[in-house]
Legacy VTK file of the C-alpha trace (Angstrom):
# vtk DataFile Version 3.0
C-alpha trace
ASCII
DATASET POLYDATA
POINTS 156 float
0.000 0.000 0.000
1.130 3.569 -0.637
0.215 4.916 2.798
3.772 5.889 3.883
4.471 7.643 0.587
1.169 9.516 0.548
1.741 10.515 4.174
5.154 11.844 3.146
3.771 13.771 0.156
0.967 15.292 2.235
3.097 16.204 5.273
6.736 16.775 4.265
7.734 20.440 4.702
9.794 20.419 1.493
7.021 18.988 -0.671
4.481 21.314 0.926
6.667 24.434 1.023
4.429 26.276 -1.439
1.100 24.566 -0.729
-1.428 25.739 1.826
-3.450 22.745 2.857
-4.144 20.648 5.888
-1.238 18.255 6.404
-1.967 14.586 7.030
-0.581 13.444 10.375
-0.922 9.664 10.545
-1.836 6.535 8.563
-5.498 6.758 9.579
-5.788 10.225 8.042
-4.121 8.860 4.898
-6.694 6.049 4.715
-9.489 8.633 5.042
-7.836 10.738 2.315
-7.560 7.719 -0.006
-11.204 6.867 0.665
-12.241 10.443 -0.175
-10.207 10.394 -3.404
-11.711 7.036 -4.393
-15.224 8.386 -3.715
-14.458 11.489 -5.779
-13.158 9.323 -8.637
-16.274 7.119 -8.548
-18.452 10.243 -8.416
-16.731 11.795 -11.432
-15.371 14.674 -9.362
-11.699 14.002 -10.080
-9.148 11.914 -11.912
-6.138 10.930 -9.836
-3.020 9.133 -11.040
-0.152 7.628 -9.086
3.268 8.225 -10.587
5.716 5.329 -10.469
8.378 3.750 -12.604
7.470 0.919 -14.965
9.736 -1.504 -13.116
8.604 -0.491 -9.615
5.095 -0.037 -8.216
6.380 2.379 -5.534
4.471 5.662 -5.630
6.802 8.623 -6.161
4.187 11.274 -6.889
0.677 12.034 -8.011
-1.066 14.144 -10.623
-4.761 14.936 -10.738
-7.569 16.757 -12.452
-10.061 18.080 -9.933
-12.241 21.059 -9.046
-14.309 20.605 -12.215
-16.777 23.278 -13.218
-20.425 22.284 -13.033
-20.566 21.667 -16.790
-17.417 19.492 -16.559
-15.653 21.502 -19.287
-12.946 23.036 -17.084
-10.802 21.554 -14.323
-7.810 22.283 -12.155
-4.491 20.457 -12.434
-2.670 19.346 -9.302
0.623 17.518 -8.838
3.321 16.620 -6.331
6.492 14.579 -6.526
8.946 13.157 -4.019
11.973 15.492 -3.757
14.420 12.753 -4.791
12.695 12.567 -8.196
12.241 16.270 -8.921
14.043 18.039 -11.778
14.329 14.831 -13.824
11.483 15.428 -16.279
9.191 12.928 -14.580
6.436 15.399 -13.749
6.697 16.961 -17.201
6.002 13.559 -18.740
3.117 12.937 -16.336
1.522 16.340 -16.941
1.860 15.943 -20.699
0.021 12.606 -20.520
-2.732 14.100 -18.374
-3.163 17.000 -20.803
-3.552 14.575 -23.714
-6.139 12.645 -21.707
-7.965 15.822 -20.662
-8.244 17.399 -24.083
-8.436 14.324 -26.315
-10.289 11.752 -24.200
-12.671 13.711 -21.978
-12.821 16.871 -24.126
-12.083 19.478 -21.494
-12.116 23.041 -22.768
-9.696 24.537 -20.230
-7.348 23.525 -17.428
-6.126 25.880 -14.743
-3.254 25.465 -12.329
-2.551 27.476 -9.197
1.018 27.758 -7.948
2.947 29.929 -5.549
4.707 32.814 -7.282
7.994 31.670 -5.674
7.721 28.076 -6.914
10.052 28.398 -9.908
9.983 24.656 -10.713
6.193 24.585 -10.897
6.074 27.743 -12.994
8.629 26.268 -15.404
6.661 22.991 -15.584
3.467 24.822 -16.474
5.098 27.087 -19.053
6.897 24.110 -20.639
3.493 22.475 -21.077
1.960 25.497 -22.786
0.184 27.119 -19.851
0.083 30.892 -19.771
-0.190 33.032 -16.672
-3.409 34.945 -16.081
-1.997 38.129 -14.518
-5.408 39.664 -13.801
-6.719 36.596 -11.953
-6.032 36.162 -8.260
-6.587 33.291 -5.865
-8.983 34.501 -3.157
-7.775 31.687 -0.870
-4.038 32.385 -1.230
-2.593 35.750 -2.260
0.800 34.087 -2.913
-0.639 32.010 -5.748
-0.550 32.891 -9.403
-2.917 31.248 -11.857
-2.083 29.612 -15.167
-4.443 28.417 -17.872
-4.325 26.183 -20.933
-7.223 25.908 -23.345
-7.892 23.002 -25.648
-7.356 25.272 -28.666
-3.896 26.212 -27.286
-2.831 22.615 -26.642
-0.265 21.213 -29.025
LINES 1 157
156 0 1 2 3 4 5 6 7 8 9 10 11 12 13 14 15 16 17 18 19 20 21 22 23 24 25 26 27 28 29 30 31 32 33 34 35 36 37 38 39 40 41 42 43 44 45 46 47 48 49 50 51 52 53 54 55 56 57 58 59 60 61 62 63 64 65 66 67 68 69 70 71 72 73 74 75 76 77 78 79 80 81 82 83 84 85 86 87 88 89 90 91 92 93 94 95 96 97 98 99 100 101 102 103 104 105 106 107 108 109 110 111 112 113 114 115 116 117 118 119 120 121 122 123 124 125 126 127 128 129 130 131 132 133 134 135 136 137 138 139 140 141 142 143 144 145 146 147 148 149 150 151 152 153 154 155
């Protein structure tokens, strides 16, 4: 089971340096989180992928589409990766696959991503995948965040 790795991703100060969210504290909270994600997947409220290597089932990160609009044409992209695997192109490959799925399989019109203005790696990841910053948009829940967007017609 991926409980220790999910606990790490959802509680490690380095992974969560730029993310404001409630940190998971123990395996029971991780089980509840997994149950919530599974319910959201079954209910069509999110898509959630584990990132691992082909030759190892060990979870090293996750990527998701969530926070869908009511008409299910727009969604938000989320992602996190174990520090030991960052800056190796892994998340770029994962995000690219999710974008293909989002625009070609489920016909989303737009994907947004929120990231801290100081998170240079995340900003680079988004820009490398065609996202453009929306300078006039602000995140009412986190003034440190900047918002990026990618429309289906902009996807290459």
